[in-house]
N, C-alpha and C positions, 0 to 999 in steps of 0.2 A: 651253651653258647660255642660255637667251634673258637680252635684258639688261632686267631690269625698270625702269628709270633713264630708257628711252628710248619715252616712248609716241606710237602714232599718233595724228592727230588723230582728235578725236572724230567719233562718228558713224561711225569706220569698222565693219560689219557684217558685214563677208567671209566667210563660211565658212573656217574653216580657223583662224577668228582669235579670240581673249577680249577681254574690252570694255575691258580695264585697255590694250589696245594692243601685247601681245606675242601673234605666233606661236606658235600650237601647233607640238612640236617633238616629237621622239622620245620625250623624257620626259614629257610630258604622256600623250600615246596607250601609256606603259606605265604610268602612274598607272590610268588608266582598265582596260587589260587587266588588273587587279591586283585594283580595284573591280570588276570582273564576277562573280568567282567570292567576293572574300574585302572584301565591304563594310563587315565593323565591323572592320576595321584597324588597328591605334594607325599612329600617323603615324611612330613609330620604329621596328616593325618595315619598314610603305611604303618607305623613305628608305633600310631595309639591300635589299628586294625589288630596288629600282630601281638601285639605285647611288650617291645623290644622299647630302645633306646632311639632318639634321632639317630645320634652321630653310628647308633649298628645296624639301622635300616637303610641308613647310607650308604654306610660300605659293602655290606650286604648284596645290595641290589647295584653297584656298580663294579661288583670283583663280575654278580652274572654276567652283567653285560660285555663285561672287559674280556669275560671267557666265553661268550659266544651263549651262554643256555639262556637268556633273551638278545635275540637278534637282531629287534626292530620294532616298531609299534605303526599303529594304521590308522588308517577308519573305516571302520566296519558302515558298506551302503547297502538300502534295499535291493535288490537289480529291479526290483517290479517297479517302483519307484522313481526311477529314472529309465523305463522303460521298456525297461529286457522280462519280461513277462515269460518266458519259456526257458525252460530248462531242459536238457537232454542229455542223455549217453550216447557215447557213440561207441560201440567194438569195432576193435580193429585187427584184422587178421593184415602182419608183416609181410611182406618178402624178405626173407632174414639175411639175403643180403642186401639191402638198405636201407637201414637202420635210419647211418647220418641223414641220408633224402628226406625222411620220412620225421624226422624231426627236426630240419630244417625247414620243410615245407610247414609244419605245424608253428614254427617262431614267425611266421609271416601272417595267420588269423588270427586278427584280435578276439577272436570271439570263442576261442578255446582260454576258458578257463584255469583249467585242472588237465595233466592229461600222463598216467602211470604203466607202467610194463605190469600186467598181472600175467597171473597164472590160466591155469584151465584151457578153452578152447580156443582163446582171441590168445593175441598178443599186447593189445593196450586197450587202454581206459581213458576216452576223453572225454569231460564235461563241457560244453556248450552253453552259453547264454546268447536270447536272441530276441528280437522284437516278437516271434509269431511265430505258428508252425510252418510256416508256407517257407522261411527263411531258415530251419530245422530244413528240410529238404530241399532250398538250395544245396546248403552249406554240402552236404553227403552228399547226393547224387553228381552235383557237379562237380566242384572245387576238394573233396578229398577223393574222391571214385579218377576225378584226372589225374590226381599224383601215381608215377609211375612204382612206388614202391608200396602201395595199399593194395590187397587183392581183394580183400571182403570186407564189410564193413554189417553190424549191424547195431540199430537206433532204437531204444526206450524212451520213452517224455517220461518226463519226471510231473504225477499230478500233483504233489503237497511234499514240502520238504520239513518233515516231522521232527528232526534233532543236526541242530550245526554246535557244535562246539567247538568254541574259537582254539582249542588245544585239549589235549588228555593228558594228567596226572598218576605217577604210579600210584599215589594216595585215594583218589577214584576208582582202582583197580583195588586196589589191596583194601582199603575203609578204612586205612590210617589216620591219627592226627591231625595228619597235615594241610588238612581243607580248620577252612576260615569258620566262626562260628555267626558269624552276621546275616544274622534270618532273611534281611533284602536281594541275596540272589536267591532266594527261591529253592536251595536245591540243598537235599537232606543230608547229614554228615556219615552215613553210611546204609545199606543196602540192610531193608528189614529182616531179622533172622530168619521168617518163613521163606525169603527168595529161596528158589533152590538154584544150585550150578548151574550156571552156563551150558556146559553140554546136557543136564538133563533136560534144559529149557528146550534146548534147539537139536537137540541130537547128534548125531556125528555127523562131520564136516570133512567128506574127500578133500585134499590135496592133490592137486597137480603141476607136476615141473613146471618150471616155464621154461620154454624152447632154447636152444642153445642158440646163442646172436642178440637173443633181447636184453645184453648187458649192455649193447653197442645204443642205444638207448638214450643214456645216462651221458655221454660222452658229445663232444664237441666233435665236426667234421673233421679237425685236422688231429683228434685223438688218435 
């Protein structure tokens, strides 16, 4: 358990530390693990799940919120149940001098759920959700193609979304002890000992650097 009375020097914003100066420990990560599947859990129930006092759980939870580790809560909606049954990835090649225009155009497209700057052959990846394949075709060939900043696109229809996690924690990757022991979450505490390393299972990954100018996508038009 961390000592709340020993703050570190102000301005220490290293990864794995929260703003009040308390190092993130296994209890913080257990809190985050529980919140991943039970965002509306009460403080009393949270304290019981992670094995600390209610006051301790409340203090740690509020510190995580104050520091921005927990940035907010939202509902998870099933897209198919609200009429958006088709998901597609659109890989976009952007004219390098027109990143601000590209970013501004995307903000006016409500179908765009996610956009990321990527390495490799293309410059950006857009994830869209629409009612049908025809809507994908119209968005790509009429609206995206009509943006002067877009030089080329490549579209992939997603057939099945196999896995979607709200977020990933370091303990998921390292197999550390921070995972909760609640059997109802359906997730194992760690990988079986006979599972080979990722590199052995999937082979080598070739990294292609991002083209110059892609960082402009993350900034507003006035940046």
